[in-house]
N, C-alpha and C positions, 0 to 999 in steps of 0.2 A: 577390232573385229565387230562386224555388224550384229552378230548373234549375242546380244546383250539383253538379259531379261528386263533390265531397267533402262529405258530409253530416255535418258535425261540429257537435254541439249543445253549448250551454253546460253546464257541469258542474251548474249549479243546477237543471236540468230532470230530474235523476235521480229516479226514483220509489222507489228503495231507501230504506228507513227507517233502518237502523242506520248508525252512523258508519263502520264498516269498509267496507261496500259503497259508501257515498258517497265515501270516500277513494279507493277503487279507481277509481271513475269519474273523479274529479278527476285522479288520477295518469295514467290512460289518455289523457284528453283532452290533458293537458299534454305527454305524450310524443308524441302524434300531431301536435300543433301544432309541436313542435320537429323533426318529421321522423323520430322514432324509432318507426317503425311496428311493428317487431318487439316492442319493449317494450309498446307500446299494445295489440297483439294479446294478449299474455300477461295484461295487466291486465283487458281486457274479458272474456277467457275465464274468468278467476278470478271476476269479478263475475257472469257468467252462470251459473256453477255454483251460486252462492248464490241468484240471482234471475233465472231464465230468462225472466221476463215483461218485462224492461226493454227496450222496443223501441229506445230511443235507443242503448243499448249494442250491440244487434245491428246497427243501421244504421251506427254508427261502426266496428264491427268489420269489417263488409263493405267499407267504404271502405278501411280499412287493408290488408285482405287483397288487394283489387283492385289497390291501389297496388304491391304486391309481386308482382303477376302470378299470384296464387293465386285464379284466377277461379272455379273450381268451389266452393271454400269460401266465397268472397264471395257467390256466387249462392245458396248454401244459407242464408246469414244473411239476405240480402235477402228471400228467399221466406218464411222464418220470420217476419220482421218484418211483411211484407205480410199474412200469414195473420191477424195481430192487428190490422192497420190497412190494409185493402185500398184505402182512398181516399187514401193518402199518395202524392202525385205525385212527390215527391223520391225516395222509395224506389223507385218504379216506374222512374223515369228511370235511377237508378243501377243497377238490375237490368238494364235494357236495355243500358246501357253495358258492363256486365260480360259479357253475352252477346255483344255486338258485338266486344269486344276478344278474347274467347275464340275468335271465329270461328263462333259458333252464330247464324248470321244469321237463320234462320227464327224462332227464339225472340226475337231482338232485334226483328225486324219486328213480331211479335205485340204486344210490349209498346209499341213506338213507335206502332203504329196505335191502340192504346187511348188513349195519351196525346194523340195528334193529334186524336182525336175530341173530347176534352175541351178541347183548346187548339188550335183549327183555324188560328189566326193565328200560331202560334209557328214562326218560320222555322228555328230550329235543329233542332227536331223534324222538320220536313219535309225538310230537307236530309239529316239523318242517315238518315231512313227511305228517302229516294230513293237514297242510296248503298247501303243494305242491299238494296233491290230490284234495283239494277243489278248488284250482286255475285251475286245469286241468279238473274240472267238474266231477270228479270220486267220487261221494258222497258215494257210497257203500264202497269204500276203506277208505274214511274218517271215516265212522262209524266202520268198522272192526278194524282200527288202534286205534281209540280214545275211543271207548266204554270201554274197560278194563282200560284205563288210567283214564277216568273220575270216574270210580268206585273206583279206588285206591286213586285218588286225587280230591275229589269232590269240593274243594275250588279253584281249578285253573280256573280262568275266561277265559283265552285264550282257554283252552280245552272246557269249557262249550260253548263258542261262536261258535267255529268251529264245534263241534259235534251237538249242537242244530240247527245250520243253516242247516247242512247236513240232519238231521232228518226231518226238516220242508220241505226241497226241495224234499225229497223222500216220502212225504205223511204222515209222523209220526208227525203230527202237535202238538198234545198235549204234547207228550214227548219232542219235540223240544222246545216248548214254555216255559216249565219249566226251561230249561237250558238257553235259550236266555234271559228270564226275570231275571234270576240270574246274568247273565253277565251284563245286563243293569243296574240293581239296585246297585249291589256291585261294578261294575267297572265304574259306572257313564258314560256309553257309549251312545252317541247320535245315533250311527248306530244300536246298539243293541235295543235301545228303538224304533227306527223306524221299525225294522224288527218285534219286538214283537207287535207293534201297528198294522202293516199290517196283521199279523196273527190273532190278536184279531178281526180285522174287518171282516176277512173271516169266523171267528167262531161266528159272530154276538154278540161279546162282545163289544158293542159300547162305553160304558163308559170307559172301560179299554183302548180301542183304542184311544179315545180322550185324556185320561190322558197320555198315552205313546207319543202321538203326541206332547202334550204340553211339556213333559219332553225333547223330542228330540229337539224341537225348542228353549227351554230355554238354552240348552247346546250348540246348534249350529243353530242359526237362519237362516243360509243360506243352511242348509242341504237339498239337493234335495229330494223331496217327503214328507217332514215333514208337510209342509203347506197343501198339498193335502190330506194327511192322516187325519189331524185335521178337514179339511173342510168336508170330507166324513163322518167322525164320527158324526160331529154336524148335518149334514143333516139327518142321520138315527135317531138321537136323537130328531130331530125336533126343535133344538135350532137355 
């Protein structure tokens, strides 16, 4: 499957003609496969000084840089490779991931949207895009992206959490509650229990709010807001 965060190609695909560049590529791939990304980076950089047109080397260099958290440099390599091969979906996905991990969510969203148009049934793309849109505060986009995904994959808890939270934030509390409750119970998530409890409190479902507050505190006693939720629910219940 092309959706691989690490886009490492076989050494035999190198386009360099001389034995020295070919050996550099083989050495770089071997180092990368052994987890020595620093050495791999040096080898790929040496190769690219000789043959800057080798897309595979740029792709692999980007992956090694991203693994070390050097996202700006990784992005530069992915963009250079895409300039030579704009239709390469693996490169575009790795570029999107680098933007996402860097925190450049608008840029990540742009790349993921392009990929999702090409692969509309890809759940991983949709979920990652939904998370980007949620972090950007674009809840209408979260709903547009994830509603069909949730219908097709009702047991996916990440989708349920993202979509349910967006529905709640846009005023669709009851529909959102159903999904957030599912994420809380099946995923044993203290954050989901807290959100479900807060919504239950607003809907005057005080016993449910108390129970969800208890569940959140049981899973994470230090979760901010959980003690407040429980206290407010008990106040309304007169306990």
